[in-house]
C-alpha positions as CSV (number, residue, x, y, z in Angstrom):
1,M,46.1,-21.5,-77.7
2,E,44.4,-18.9,-75.4
3,I,43.8,-19.9,-71.8
4,V,40.3,-18.9,-70.7
5,E,40.1,-18.1,-67.0
6,K,36.7,-19.0,-65.4
7,L,35.4,-16.3,-63.1
8,P,33.5,-17.4,-60.0
9,M,29.8,-17.1,-60.2
10,P,28.4,-13.9,-58.6
11,E,27.1,-14.6,-55.1
12,K,23.6,-13.3,-55.9
13,E,23.3,-15.7,-58.9
14,K,24.5,-18.6,-56.7
15,E,21.9,-17.8,-54.0
16,N,19.2,-17.7,-56.6
17,I,20.2,-21.1,-58.1
18,I,20.4,-22.6,-54.6
19,S,17.0,-21.2,-53.6
20,Q,15.3,-22.4,-56.8
21,T,16.9,-25.8,-56.5
22,V,15.8,-26.2,-52.9
23,T,12.3,-25.2,-54.0
24,N,12.2,-27.6,-57.0
25,Y,13.9,-30.6,-55.5
26,G,13.3,-30.4,-51.7
27,G,10.1,-32.5,-51.6
28,K,11.3,-34.9,-54.3
29,L,14.5,-35.7,-52.5
30,M,12.7,-36.1,-49.2
31,S,10.3,-38.6,-50.9
32,F,13.4,-40.4,-52.3
33,I,15.2,-40.5,-48.9
34,R,12.4,-41.3,-46.5
35,P,11.7,-44.9,-47.4
36,K,15.4,-45.8,-47.3
37,V,16.1,-44.7,-43.7
38,K,14.7,-45.5,-40.2
39,N,13.0,-42.2,-39.4
40,T,12.1,-38.7,-40.5
41,E,15.0,-37.2,-38.5
42,D,17.5,-39.3,-40.4
43,A,15.9,-38.3,-43.7
44,E,16.0,-34.6,-42.7
45,D,19.7,-34.9,-41.7
46,I,20.6,-36.5,-45.0
47,L,18.7,-33.8,-47.0
48,Q,20.4,-31.1,-44.9
49,E,23.8,-32.6,-45.7
50,V,23.0,-32.7,-49.4
51,W,22.0,-29.0,-49.4
52,Y,25.1,-28.1,-47.5
53,Q,27.3,-29.9,-50.0
54,F,25.4,-28.3,-52.9
55,S,25.7,-24.8,-51.4
56,S,29.4,-25.3,-50.8
57,L,30.1,-25.8,-54.5
58,T,32.0,-22.9,-56.1
59,N,30.5,-22.9,-59.5
60,L,27.0,-24.4,-59.6
61,S,26.6,-23.5,-63.3
62,E,29.1,-26.2,-64.2
63,I,26.7,-28.9,-63.1
64,V,25.2,-30.2,-66.3
65,N,22.4,-32.2,-64.7
66,V,21.4,-30.7,-61.3
67,G,18.8,-33.4,-60.6
68,G,21.2,-36.2,-61.4
69,W,23.9,-34.7,-59.2
70,L,21.5,-34.2,-56.3
71,Y,20.2,-37.8,-56.5
72,R,23.7,-39.2,-56.8
73,V,24.9,-37.2,-53.8
74,T,21.7,-38.2,-51.9
75,S,22.3,-41.9,-52.6
76,N,25.9,-41.5,-51.3
77,K,24.7,-39.8,-48.2
78,I,22.2,-42.6,-47.5
79,I,24.9,-45.2,-47.9
80,D,27.2,-43.2,-45.6
81,K,24.4,-43.1,-43.0
82,Y,24.2,-46.9,-43.1
83,R,27.9,-47.2,-42.7
84,K,27.8,-45.2,-39.5
85,K,27.2,-47.7,-36.7
86,K,26.8,-45.2,-33.9
87,T,23.4,-43.9,-32.6
88,E,22.8,-40.2,-33.3
89,N,19.1,-39.6,-33.0
90,L,16.8,-39.3,-30.0
91,E,14.5,-41.9,-31.5
92,D,17.2,-44.5,-31.3
93,F,17.4,-44.4,-27.5
94,V,14.6,-46.4,-26.0
95,Y,13.0,-46.4,-22.5
96,E,10.8,-49.3,-21.5
97,D,8.2,-49.4,-18.7
98,E,5.0,-51.4,-18.0
99,D,3.1,-49.4,-20.7
100,G,5.6,-50.3,-23.5
101,E,8.6,-48.9,-25.2
102,F,9.2,-45.2,-25.8
103,S,11.9,-43.4,-27.7
104,I,13.6,-40.5,-26.0
105,K,11.9,-38.2,-28.5
106,D,8.5,-39.7,-27.4
107,I,9.4,-39.0,-23.8
108,L,10.2,-35.4,-24.6
109,L,6.8,-34.9,-26.2
110,M,4.7,-36.7,-23.5
111,D,2.1,-34.7,-21.6
112,D,2.1,-34.0,-17.9
113,S,0.2,-37.2,-17.1
114,A,3.4,-39.3,-17.6
115,G,4.7,-41.1,-14.6
116,P,7.3,-39.7,-12.2
117,E,10.2,-41.7,-13.7
118,V,9.4,-40.6,-17.3
119,K,8.9,-37.0,-16.0
120,M,12.4,-37.2,-14.5
121,F,13.9,-38.4,-17.8
122,Q,12.0,-35.7,-19.7
123,N,13.2,-32.9,-17.4
124,E,16.8,-34.1,-17.6
125,I,16.8,-34.3,-21.4
126,W,15.1,-30.9,-21.8
127,K,17.6,-29.4,-19.4
128,K,20.6,-30.8,-21.2
129,L,19.2,-29.9,-24.6
130,F,18.6,-26.2,-23.6
131,E,22.1,-26.0,-21.9
132,A,23.6,-27.2,-25.2
133,L,21.5,-24.8,-27.2
134,D,22.6,-21.9,-25.0
135,E,26.2,-22.6,-25.9
136,L,25.5,-22.0,-29.6
137,P,26.0,-18.7,-31.3
138,E,22.6,-16.9,-31.4
139,K,22.1,-17.2,-35.2
140,Q,22.8,-21.0,-35.1
141,R,20.5,-21.5,-32.1
142,L,17.8,-19.5,-33.9
143,V,18.0,-21.5,-37.1
144,Y,18.0,-24.8,-35.1
145,T,15.0,-23.9,-32.9
146,E,13.0,-22.4,-35.7
147,N,13.5,-25.5,-37.8
148,E,13.4,-28.3,-35.2
149,L,11.0,-26.9,-32.6
150,N,8.8,-24.6,-34.6
151,D,8.7,-26.8,-37.8
152,K,9.8,-24.1,-40.2
153,T,11.6,-25.1,-43.4
154,L,15.1,-23.8,-43.9
155,Q,13.9,-21.8,-46.9
156,Q,11.2,-20.1,-44.7
157,I,13.9,-19.2,-42.2
158,A,16.2,-17.8,-44.9
159,D,13.3,-15.7,-46.2
160,E,12.4,-14.4,-42.8
161,Q,15.9,-13.6,-41.8
162,G,16.8,-12.1,-45.2
163,E,19.7,-14.6,-45.5
164,N,20.7,-16.8,-48.4
165,I,19.8,-20.5,-48.0
166,K,23.4,-21.5,-48.0
167,T,24.0,-19.5,-44.8
168,I,21.0,-21.1,-43.1
169,I,22.0,-24.6,-44.1
170,S,25.5,-24.0,-42.8
171,R,24.2,-22.6,-39.4
172,K,21.9,-25.6,-39.0
173,N,24.7,-28.0,-39.8
174,Y,27.0,-26.4,-37.2
175,A,24.2,-26.5,-34.6
176,V,23.4,-30.1,-35.2
177,K,27.1,-31.1,-34.9
178,H,27.5,-29.2,-31.6
179,L,24.3,-30.7,-30.1
180,R,25.3,-34.2,-31.1
181,S,28.7,-33.8,-29.5
182,R,27.3,-32.2,-26.3
183,L,24.4,-34.6,-25.8
184,K,26.4,-37.8,-26.6
185,Q,27.1,-38.5,-23.0
186,L,23.5,-38.1,-22.0
187,Y,22.4,-40.4,-24.8
188,E,24.9,-43.0,-23.6
189,D,23.8,-42.6,-19.9
190,L,20.1,-43.0,-20.8
191,N,20.8,-46.0,-23.0
192,N,22.6,-47.9,-20.4
């Protein structure tokens, strides 16, 4: 019996499959995830993790049913999210004053008419966020800011930078992990 050695998929072919899959399934997966999690940021994080796992596969052509694989992995990521008990999003940290309750993200996006205490929190959060962003390698920082602050999709960023989607997903993932690690103490301080 002859042993057949499988050659790895050419990188260009892999990039094309990933790009086409993101285009075909991105919106559908987000619609699948969003009702099952607390907020849009959690949904985006889960989708990003799915794309990262998909782009890390060595031979995409061996997946018989790409849609089935994506939905199974997405379901697993949603379950993993529920198993994590720690707070990871700005919206999970709440500030309360006489006008009501605000998430930290709400505070960041308030206009200049916010009271002095809110303005102080806002300035401290922005300061720490930009300090943590400055610690990132330039390409990771650019992907994060373009996606999170300028509302560009990861595919748009990949197209603009002439990079494959896998590289962009990876950069965003590294940036998010770094920012969560660096801002954890701030989150805890503001939450207490």
